[in-house]
Every structure is written in structure tokens, then in C-alpha cells.
C-alpha positions in Angstrom: -33.1 -43.1 3.2 -31.4 -45.7 4.6 -30.4 -48.5 3.0 -30.9 -52.3 3.6 -27.6 -52.7 5.6 -28.6 -49.8 7.6 -31.8 -51.1 8.3 -30.4 -55.0 9.2 -27.5 -53.8 11.3 -29.9 -51.7 13.6 -32.6 -54.4 13.5 -29.5 -56.9 14.5 -28.4 -54.8 17.1 -32.3 -54.2 18.2 -32.6 -57.8 18.7 -29.5 -58.1 20.6 -30.0 -55.3 23.5 -33.4 -57.2 23.9 -31.8 -60.3 24.3 -29.3 -59.3 26.9 -31.9 -57.2 28.6 -33.9 -60.9 28.9 -31.3 -62.7 30.0 -30.3 -60.2 32.4 -34.0 -59.3 33.5 -35.0 -62.1 35.2 -32.0 -61.4 38.0 -32.4 -57.3 37.9 -36.3 -58.3 39.0 -35.1 -60.4 42.1 -35.1 -58.0 45.3 -33.4 -60.9 47.5 -31.5 -63.9 46.8 -30.2 -66.9 49.0 -26.9 -65.7 50.8 -24.5 -68.8 52.7 -25.2 -68.7 56.1 -21.5 -68.5 57.0 -20.9 -65.3 54.9 -22.8 -64.0 57.7 -20.8 -65.7 60.8 -24.1 -68.4 61.1 -21.5 -71.1 61.4 -23.0 -72.3 64.6 -26.6 -74.1 65.8 -29.0 -72.1 66.8 -30.0 -72.1 70.5 -32.3 -71.5 73.2 -31.5 -69.2 76.0 -33.5 -68.1 78.9 -33.3 -64.5 80.6 -34.8 -63.4 83.7 -35.5 -59.0 84.7 -36.4 -57.1 86.8 -37.6 -53.8 85.3 -37.6 -50.8 87.8 -40.5 -48.8 86.2 -40.2 -45.8 88.0 -43.0 -42.2 87.0 -42.4 -40.6 90.4 -39.6 -37.8 91.1 -38.4 -34.6 89.5 -36.9 -36.5 86.6 -39.1 -40.3 85.7 -36.8 -42.4 83.9 -40.6 -44.1 82.6 -44.0 -43.1 81.4 -47.4 -45.3 81.7 -47.9 -46.6 78.2 -49.8 -50.0 76.4 -46.7 -50.4 74.2 -43.5 -51.5 74.9 -40.3 -50.7 72.8 -37.2 -52.1 75.0 -34.3 -53.3 74.3 -32.2 -55.0 77.0 -28.4 -54.5 76.5 -26.0 -56.5 78.3 -23.0 -54.4 79.8 -21.2 -57.4 81.4 -20.0 -60.9 80.8 -20.4 -63.0 78.3 -23.5 -61.1 75.9 -21.6 -57.9 77.4 -22.2 -55.2 74.0 -25.6 -57.5 72.7 -28.7 -56.4 72.8 -32.6 -58.1 73.1 -35.6 -56.1 71.4 -38.9 -56.7 72.8 -42.1 -55.2 70.8 -45.7 -55.6 71.5 -49.0 -54.9 73.6 -48.4 -54.7 77.8 -51.7 -54.9 79.1 -50.3 -53.9 82.5 -53.6 -55.0 84.8 -52.9 -58.8 83.4 -51.5 -61.0 85.6 -49.1 -62.3 82.8 -48.3 -60.5 79.5 -46.6 -62.4 76.8 -44.5 -60.1 74.1 -42.6 -61.4 71.1 -38.8 -60.7 71.0 -38.6 -59.3 67.8 -34.5 -59.4 67.1 -31.0 -58.2 68.9 -27.7 -57.5 68.5 -24.3 -58.6 68.8 -25.2 -62.3 70.1 -28.3 -62.0 69.6 -28.5 -61.0 65.6 -31.6 -62.5 63.8 -32.9 -63.7 67.5 -36.9 -64.2 67.8 -38.9 -65.5 71.2 -41.3 -64.3 73.7 -41.1 -62.6 77.2 -43.6 -62.9 79.7 -44.3 -60.3 82.0 -45.1 -60.7 85.6 -45.8 -57.4 88.2 -44.3 -58.0 91.3 -44.8 -54.5 93.0 -46.8 -51.9 91.7 -47.5 -48.3 93.5 -50.4 -46.8 92.2 -50.1 -43.1 93.6 -46.3 -43.0 92.3 -47.3 -45.1 89.2 -43.8 -46.8 90.0 -43.8 -50.9 89.1 -41.4 -53.5 89.7 -41.8 -56.2 86.6 -40.5 -59.8 86.4 -39.4 -60.5 82.5 -38.7 -64.3 81.5 -37.5 -63.9 78.3 -37.0 -66.8 76.2 -34.6 -66.4 73.3 -33.3 -68.2 70.0 -30.6 -67.2 68.4 -27.0 -68.8 67.0 
């Protein structure tokens, strides 16, 4: 049979462990916390940039690089100049028969990390028989 001393010792450690758990519990229950922007390399102010692209949407030929679709998920990858190695990611609904279509910029990489903005697409040329198109993208990007 346990003595009074054993019961008090057990009770003390039980209360101590509960108290310690309560102290740390608030910190552990959080899935996120504030981060200093400088730790992520976000020392500079956010700026707005404008880009114009021509997307050659070719679905004809033996090995076409594109397929007709209504969901646009694309990365514009920069391979030279100031933005070399960076990408802009666009994902959205593309109503191809509308004169102007707007899609969101949902992110990017490199200099466009944490990017946001929108893209306006306009079809300049479309061959219905072949399914080929040249589409202008005006992309407005907020980035650091």
C-alpha cells in the first residue's frame, strides 16, 4: 500500500507535468507564427512590374506542344536578363472566345517569390482548323 509520502510525491509530479504542459501548450497548438521579413530576404519594398508575352499555342503538326483547354496553368520562365531564372505562375479560367480574359498571378520563383497580380489575355491570331493561336498576355505583378 502506498504511503502518504508516495501519494504526495506522485501528485506533485502530476501537477507539475500538467502545469508545464499548459505553459507549452499554447505555443505548440499554433500552426504558424510571425517571421521577420528580413529573414526571407524581403528587405526591399514591394514593386509593380508589367510584362507583355506572346504565347504561341500550337496544336497542329506531328508533335504539338499544346492542347486546347479551358483551365490555364502556366509558368512564364525568364531565361535571360534581369529576371533570369525567375518564373511567374498563372492559374485560372480562360474563356478562349472572349475578347479579353483575366487570370490571376498566383506566385512565382526567384525574384517573383511571393508574387501576386493578374494577367489579361487577348487573342491576336487563331486558326480554328489547326487550333493554333498567338495570344498576348499583359501581366501585372506585385513583387519584392
